[in-house]
Each structure stands twice: as structure tokens, then as C-alpha cells.
N, C-alpha and C positions, 0 to 999 in steps of 0.2 A: 502550587499546582491547582488549588481550588479556584483561585482568581482566574487562572487561565481558562478553566472550564466555564466559569461564569461569563467571562468575556466572549468565549466562543458561542455560548447560548444567546447572549445579547446580540452578537453579530449575526448569527443565523436568523434570529427573530427579525432584526432590522432588515436583513436581506430579503426574507420572505415578505415582509411588510412592504418593502420597496418594490418588489416584483408584482405584488398583487394588482396595482392599477394597470400594469401592462398586460397581465393575464386577462383581467376583466375587459380591457379595451379590445384585446384580440378576440375574446369570446363574443363580445358585442358586435365586432366587425364581421365575424363569421356568421352570426345570427342575421345581421342586416343583409349580408350578401345572399343568404338563403331566402330571406323574405323578398328581396329585390328580384331574385330569379323566379320565385313563385308568382310575383305580381306581373313580371314580363310574360310568363306563360299564360296567365289569366288574360292579360291584355291581348295576346295573340288569339286566344280562343274566342274572346268577345268580338274581336275584329272579324274572325271567320263566321261567327254567328250573325253578325251584322250584315255581312255580304250575302249570306244565305237569305236573311229576311228581305233585303233589298231585291234579290233575284225573285223570290216568291211574290213579293208585292208587285213587281213589274209584270210577272206572268199573270197575276190576278187582274191587273189593269188591262192587259192585252185581251184576256178572256172576256172581261166586262164590256170592252169596246166592241168585240165581235158579237157578243150577245145583243148589245144595244142596236146593232145595225139591222 
């Protein structure tokens, strides 16, 4: 009976050891997806800011040309 328990312990240890890389991969994948999502959101916000800057720059150029006349 003792051998059976030892084998069970070894098997469960091996099983948990075998599953670890998959768990780590899954956790890393989830983390990467979260980072990717945050980067996409930042990219969208930067794009919006960039459009605003271009709009303001164009307005300033228009005002400068009117003042120059």
C-alpha cells in the first residue's frame, strides 16, 4: 500500500510539473493580450491627439495668414 501512495505522489508531482509550462504559457498569453489591448488604446488616443494638433496647427496657419494680409 505504501508503494501505491508513493507512486501516486510521484504521478501527481509529475502531472503538476507537466502542467506548469502550459499554465505559464496561458498566463503569459493573457498578459500579452492585456498589454496589446492597452497599446492599441494608447495608439488610438495618440492618433486622436495627433489629429487635434494638426487641426490646431492648420487654424494657427490660417490666422497667421489673415494677420499677415
